[in-house]
C-alpha positions in Angstrom: 97.7 20.5 46.9 101.2 19.8 48.3 102.6 22.2 45.9 99.8 25.0 47.8 100.9 24.3 50.6 104.8 24.5 50.6 104.0 27.6 49.4 102.0 29.0 51.7 104.8 28.0 54.0 107.8 29.6 51.8 106.1 33.0 52.8 105.4 32.4 56.4 108.8 31.8 57.0 110.1 34.3 54.9 107.4 37.5 57.0 109.1 36.1 60.3 112.4 36.1 58.6 111.8 40.0 57.0 110.0 40.6 60.3 113.7 39.3 62.9 116.0 41.4 60.7 113.4 44.5 61.1 113.4 43.9 65.0 117.0 43.4 65.4 117.9 46.8 62.7 115.8 48.5 65.8 117.8 47.0 69.0 115.8 44.6 69.7 117.7 42.0 70.6 117.5 37.6 69.3 116.2 36.1 73.0 114.3 39.1 73.0 112.7 38.3 69.5 112.4 35.0 70.7 110.1 34.8 73.7 108.4 38.1 71.8 107.5 34.5 68.7 107.1 32.2 71.2 104.6 34.3 72.6 102.3 35.2 69.9 102.4 31.3 69.0 100.5 30.5 72.3 98.3 33.5 72.3 97.3 31.8 69.4 96.8 28.6 69.8 94.2 30.3 73.3 92.6 31.7 71.3 92.2 28.3 68.2 91.4 26.7 71.5 89.1 28.3 73.4 87.1 29.3 69.9 87.0 25.5 69.9 85.6 25.2 73.7 83.0 27.8 72.6 81.9 25.2 68.7 81.2 22.4 71.1 79.3 23.2 73.8 76.7 24.6 71.6 77.4 21.6 70.2 76.2 19.8 73.3 73.5 22.4 73.7 72.1 21.6 71.6 71.5 17.3 71.8 71.1 18.4 75.1 68.2 20.5 74.7 67.3 18.4 71.5 67.1 15.1 73.6 65.0 17.0 75.9 62.4 18.0 73.5 62.1 14.4 72.1 61.6 13.1 75.7 59.0 15.6 76.6 57.0 15.0 73.6 57.2 11.0 74.6 56.6 11.2 77.9 53.2 13.9 77.0 52.1 11.6 74.5 52.8 8.3 76.4 51.1 9.8 80.3 48.9 7.1 81.0 51.3 4.5 79.8 53.6 5.4 82.0 51.8 6.2 84.4 50.0 2.9 85.1 53.0 1.9 85.8 54.7 4.2 88.1 51.6 3.6 89.9 50.8 -0.1 89.5 54.7 -1.4 90.2 55.4 1.0 92.9 52.5 1.5 95.2 53.2 -1.9 97.3 57.1 -0.8 98.4 56.2 3.0 100.0 54.9 1.4 103.2 56.6 -1.1 103.0 59.9 1.4 102.6 58.9 4.0 105.1 58.8 1.4 107.8 62.6 0.2 107.3 63.2 3.9 106.9 61.8 4.1 110.6 63.8 2.0 111.7 67.0 3.0 110.4 66.4 6.3 111.6 65.8 6.0 114.9 69.3 5.5 116.6 69.9 8.9 115.0 66.5 9.9 116.2 67.5 8.4 120.1 70.8 10.8 119.8 69.1 14.3 118.6 65.4 14.2 119.8 65.1 17.6 118.3 64.6 16.4 115.1 61.4 14.4 115.1 59.1 17.5 114.8 60.1 17.5 111.2 61.5 13.9 110.7 58.0 12.6 111.6 55.5 15.7 109.9 53.6 13.6 106.7 52.8 16.4 105.2 53.4 20.3 105.6 51.0 21.1 103.3 48.4 19.1 102.3 46.4 19.5 98.6 42.5 19.3 99.0 41.7 18.8 95.0 43.6 15.5 96.0 42.5 12.2 94.0 43.7 9.0 93.2 42.7 7.5 89.6 40.7 4.6 88.9 40.7 3.3 92.5 40.1 0.1 93.5 37.4 0.0 95.5 36.7 -3.6 96.3 37.4 -3.6 100.4 34.5 -1.6 101.0 31.5 -1.8 98.2 30.8 -4.4 100.0 30.0 -2.9 103.3 27.4 -2.4 104.6 27.0 -2.1 108.6 30.0 -1.4 111.5 30.6 -5.2 113.4 31.3 -5.2 116.5 33.5 -8.2 117.5 34.1 -9.4 121.3 37.6 -11.3 121.1 39.8 -9.1 118.7 43.4 -9.9 117.3 45.5 -8.0 115.8 44.7 -7.3 112.7 46.3 -7.6 109.1 46.7 -5.4 106.4 44.1 -7.8 104.3 42.3 -7.0 106.6 40.2 -3.7 105.6 37.0 -3.6 106.9 35.4 -1.1 110.0 34.9 -3.1 113.7 34.5 -1.9 117.7 34.6 -3.1 120.5 35.7 -2.6 123.7 39.2 -2.3 125.0 40.1 -2.0 128.6 41.5 0.8 128.1 40.1 2.7 132.2 38.5 5.8 131.5 40.6 9.4 131.2 38.6 12.5 131.5 40.2 15.5 131.1 41.2 16.2 135.5 43.0 13.1 134.0 44.2 14.3 131.0 45.9 17.5 133.6 47.3 14.7 135.5 49.4 13.6 132.2 50.3 16.9 131.3 51.7 17.6 134.8 54.1 14.6 135.0 54.7 15.1 131.9 55.8 18.9 131.9 58.7 19.1 130.9 58.5 16.5 128.2 55.7 17.9 126.4 55.9 21.2 126.5 59.9 21.0 124.9 58.4 18.8 122.8 54.6 19.2 122.0 53.3 22.5 123.1 51.0 23.6 120.7 47.6 22.3 120.2 45.2 23.4 118.2 42.4 25.3 118.3 38.4 25.0 116.5 40.8 24.1 113.8 42.0 28.0 114.2 44.8 29.1 116.2 46.8 27.6 118.6 46.7 27.2 122.4 49.1 25.7 125.2 48.2 23.0 127.1 47.9 25.8 129.9 45.6 27.6 128.1 43.4 24.4 127.5 42.8 23.0 130.3 42.0 26.3 131.9 40.1 27.2 129.4 38.1 23.8 129.8 37.7 24.4 133.4 36.1 28.3 132.4 33.2 26.1 130.5 34.1 26.8 127.2 33.1 24.8 123.9 36.1 24.6 121.8 37.3 22.2 119.5 40.9 20.4 120.7 43.2 18.3 118.7 46.8 17.5 120.6 49.2 16.0 118.4 51.7 14.4 119.1 54.8 12.9 116.9 58.0 12.5 118.0 59.2 9.4 120.5 59.0 10.9 123.8 55.8 11.9 123.8 54.8 9.1 122.6 56.7 7.1 125.0 55.5 8.8 127.9 51.4 8.6 125.7 52.0 5.2 126.4 52.2 5.0 129.4 48.7 5.7 130.2 47.1 4.3 127.1 48.5 0.7 126.3 49.2 -1.0 122.4 44.9 -2.1 121.3 45.0 -5.5 121.3 43.8 -5.4 117.3 47.3 -3.3 117.1 50.4 -5.6 116.6 53.3 -5.3 118.4 55.6 -3.9 115.5 54.4 -1.5 112.9 52.2 1.1 115.2 53.2 5.1 114.7 54.7 7.6 116.2 51.7 10.0 115.7 49.0 10.1 118.2 46.2 12.6 118.6 45.0 13.6 121.3 41.1 15.1 120.9 38.7 17.3 123.1 35.7 18.7 122.5 33.6 20.4 124.4 32.2 22.1 121.7 29.6 18.7 120.5 29.8 20.5 116.7 30.5 18.2 114.0 34.6 17.3 113.1 35.7 15.5 111.0 39.1 13.0 112.6 42.4 14.3 111.1 43.6 12.0 108.5 46.5 10.4 110.1 50.2 8.8 109.0 49.3 5.2 108.3 45.8 4.2 106.9 45.0 1.7 108.9 43.6 3.9 111.3 41.6 3.6 115.3 39.6 5.7 116.8 39.5 5.6 120.5 37.5 7.2 123.4 38.6 7.6 126.5 35.7 9.5 127.9 31.9 10.1 127.1 30.1 9.4 124.4 29.8 10.1 120.2 27.9 8.5 117.0 30.5 8.7 114.4 30.0 8.5 110.5 32.0 6.7 108.0 31.6 8.7 105.7 33.2 6.9 102.4 36.2 8.6 100.4 35.4 11.1 96.9 36.3 8.3 94.9 34.6 5.8 96.9 31.2 7.8 97.2 30.1 5.9 94.2 30.1 2.0 95.6 30.7 2.1 98.7 28.1 4.2 101.4 28.2 6.1 104.7 27.9 3.5 107.7 26.6 4.8 111.4 28.1 4.1 114.2 27.5 4.8 118.0 31.1 4.9 120.2 31.0 4.2 123.9 33.9 4.8 126.1 36.6 2.1 126.5 35.3 2.1 122.8 37.4 1.5 119.9 36.7 2.3 116.0 39.2 0.2 113.7 38.7 1.6 110.3 41.0 2.4 107.4 41.3 6.3 106.3 42.1 5.7 102.3 38.9 4.5 102.0 36.3 5.9 105.1 36.5 9.4 106.2 35.0 9.4 109.9 33.5 12.1 110.9 32.4 13.2 114.2 27.9 14.4 114.6 26.9 16.5 117.4 26.1 15.9 120.6 22.6 16.6 122.2 24.3 16.5 126.2 27.1 18.3 127.8 30.1 15.3 128.1 32.9 16.5 126.8 34.3 14.2 124.9 37.9 13.3 125.2 39.6 10.8 122.7 42.7 9.1 121.2 43.4 7.9 117.6 46.5 6.1 116.8 47.6 4.3 113.7 50.0 1.4 111.8 51.3 0.7 108.9 
């Protein structure tokens, strides 16, 4: 083997010597020949380096592809085990994590109020077919009625049964709501100028009040999800007694219903929600969630002015029933995490 290498090297040296002699005979200087020789060696090294890099890249690609295929097959084969593990171990950290994120972002939101319009949007597109696999429905399975509480206290996160109580909230009819808007027009027009009408299109507050004055029958859902508007709204609708001091969501809804038709209460950011009647009255059906309809009952409650309904929308979805009267209902919706 060593002899063969020596012969190859000797032949290479002889070839270089012959090439050098030919170049010198043709008038090329010694220096030009050396530059040509070293340049050819450099190009050979570059070709060899790119070839090695190309082969290395192909090998790495194949390795990553093989790892990806094996990982995908493993996940598909153990899907139920992995899904159950994630749901059981991470579910209880979602709301605490969101609360911590909200508190950490308060200084930033205070400096840039316009960001709250995007920050507080819980979902841009909802999935109407979303269901929870193997949902535990015991919190609602033993509830048969909505009880009225006489001396309410701040609730805990373990309290899932719905209840009602009479608040100290002052009556807030359409004319009072308009005064609130006129007083806070600059804030509202800049941050919450859109009102959903009949779940079809949006209107401005001025258009809504004009339609109400003309006696038109519509359903208006006015969403507030910025810090400034929530602060202004709290001046006329104080925090209910049952809501702990810390944890109330910035997201609020004002519902004005002059249509007397049935409609669903919008889902809130947090699962613990409350519906406060500011004026008028309505009958509310608490319909069990789709996952719990085989274990839980539909509950019925009559809400009068200044009465508050506390519920957990994880288990119940409130539906306002049609009314035979002509009284416009004004209601406030909030939530607690």
